[in-house]
N, C-alpha and C positions, 0 to 999 in steps of 0.2 A: 118402633119403639125408641131406638137411639140412633143418632146420627154421630158418626165419627168423621170429623171435618179436617181433613189433612190436604185438601187441594188449594193451591196457591200459584201465583207467579213468585218464584223463588229467587230471582236472581237481583241482589242488593244493588248491582250495577245499574241493572234496567231501571229499578225504582228511582235512582238518581238522575238518569237520563231522562225518563218519561214517566214522573209522578203521578201524572193523570191516569196513564195506562194502568200503572200499579194500583191506584186508587180503584180504579173500575173493576178490576179482578179481585183485590183483596179485600176491598170494603164493600163496594156496591153489590157484587155478585154474592158476598157473604150475607149481607143484609137480606137480599131476596131469600136466601136459603134459611136463614133464622126466621123470616116472615112465614116461608111455607112450612117450616118445624111448628110454629106456634098454631097455625090454621089447622094443621092435620094432627095436633094432639101428640106430637113426639114428646116423649117423657124427659129425654136427656141429650145434651150435646156435648161431645168431647171435640175441644178445639186445639189444634197443634200451633201454640205459640212460640214465642222465641226469647229465651232469656238472654242470649248474647246481643240481640239488638234493641230489646224494650229498654234495659237498664241504660245503655250507652256507657259513657266512661264511669266507671264505679268508683266509689269513695271507700268501699270496704270490700275486702276479699277474705273468704267468698261472701257474697251478700245474699241476704235472704229476701222475702217477698215484700218487706216493709221498706226496702230501699226505694229512693226516689226513681223515677223513671224519665230518662232524657234521651229518647232515640236520636241516633245521629243519622239516620237514613229514613226516606219515606217507606220504606218496606217496614222498619221496626215501628214508625207511627202507625201504620195501617194494622200490625199485630195488636198494639196496644187499643187502639179504637175498637177492635172487634170485641176485645175483653170487655171493655165499657158497654158496650151494645148488648152484649150477652147478659150482663148484670142487669141493664135496664129493662130488657125484654122479660127477665124472670119476675122482676117487680110487677110487671104488668101482666103476669098471668101466663108467661112463656115457660119454657122447658127449664129445668135445672141445668146446671153446666159444670164443666171441669175445663178450665183453660190451662194447659200444661206448657210451662215455659222450659222447653227443652234447651238443654246446652248443646254443644256440637256432637250430633249423633253421628255414629259410624259402625261399620262392620261389613262381613261379608255378603255380597250381592247389591251393594250400594253402587249406583250409577257412577262412572267416572266421566261423563259426558257434560258439557255446558258447565252451569254453576253448581257444580257438585261439591261434597265435602273434601276438605284437604287431604284427608287420609285416603279416599277413593282416588283422587287425581294423583297423589304421590305413589300408590301402590302400582297404580297401571303404567305410569311413566318408567318406574324402577324397574317393573317386572319386564319392560320392553328395552332395557338397557338405555333409557332416555333420562337424562337429569331434568327434574322438574325445576320450575323457576319459583323463587321464593320472594314475595313482594316485602319490601322494606328489608330492615336488618335481621328479620327472623326472631327477634326477641319477643314479639308480641305473643301472647299467651292465649290458651283457650282451655275450656273444660271438656273433656272428650268422654261422652257416655255411650256405652254400647247399645247396639239396636235390641239385643234380647232384652236388656234391662228396661229399655224404653217400652217394649211390648208388654212386659209384666206390669209396668206402672200404668200403661193404658187399661189393662185388664181389670186391675183394682180399682181405677177412676170409675171405670164402667159400672162396676157393681156398688159403689159408694153412694150414700144417699146425699151427702153435703154438696153445696156448690162452693166454688172458689178458684182460687189461682194458686198453682204449686209449681215450683222449680223441679226439673227432672234432671239430675247432674250428679257428680261426683264430688264437688268442692275441690278438686284438685286442679291446679295449673300446670299446663306444659306447655313450653315456648315451642313455636314453629320449627327452630333448629333442632331442639331435642327430638321433636317428632321425626324430622327428617332423618337424623342419626340412627336413631331405633330402626326405621323402616329400611333406610339404605344398607345397615348391617346385616338384614335378613334377605334383602332382594338384590342388591348390587353393592357390595362391599367396595369402598374405595371411590365411589362416584361422589362428586361434590356437585352443589347446586348454585347456579348463578342467581344474583339478586336483582330485581326490578325495582322502580320507585314504588313506595307505598300506595295503597288504594285509598281513596276517599270513602269516608263512612264506616271506616273499620276500627272499632274501640282497640286501645292498645292491650289491655288486660281483660279476662273475662273468667270469672270463677263463681259459681252459684251454689249455696248452701242447700241440702235437701232435708234440713232439719224439720221443717214444716211437714212435708209429705210423710216423712218417717213417723213423726208424732201423730199426725191426723190420720192418715190412710194405712200406715204401717209398710211402706214402701222402702227400700235402701237399695242402692247399686251393689251388684253381686261379681260383676267382671272387673278385673284389675286391667289397667291399662295394657300391661305387659302381655297378659293372656288375650286380651281382645284384639290387640295389633297382630300377635303371632297367628291368630285364626284367620285374621283379613288378609294379611300377606300371604298366607298359604292358599288362600282361594285365588288371589291374582296370580300367584306363581303357577297354579295349575291352569292358567290361560282361561279362567272362567270369567275375568273382568275386560276381555277385548271389546273393542267398539264393535256394534253390529254391523 
């Protein structure tokens, strides 16, 4: 009846190092999936897109879905391509779709291994008494949305009839330095983070407006950053986020 498509090659760095491999997984494999959905009569597809990579360097903060799209990595290009394929398939009798452009998702139970979210990486290392490394000067900002709010957005999009693209976000920018300070105060007071060179493909700032999804689907974020970080830090402090 419905396919919720969250599978992906998720490492932006891998997409830059080997864009062909990223394209095979994130574009070609997804095309096979969409084609199978159409042939099988699937009613609707939910697609986990990426607001932080699809828009690239924003001109407006927070930006809405009408903002121009200029991905700075093959990963972002793949996410945007799939959105367009979903629209084309629907025009040709395929499933309806909801492409949700997530901001930076975080929360308890997030993996801190590999290309994980910065909140999980910081929490695991701080909980172990280890200083995480910050790429660049730490002034780069992101929009952090809690996993519980994302789950609610997915449930609402699942039940909706309309097709489209929606940001799932808070509209609030938080710098990496500020994020580290909040988490360090909770998990390892007094610990300082060393800085590494900036990483290629990372936009300087990212903040997404949720006005459209609130207006059209009735969703808005409920979890404040302070509340969400506290719950996430507590989960890691309890030792739940250790490497397997």
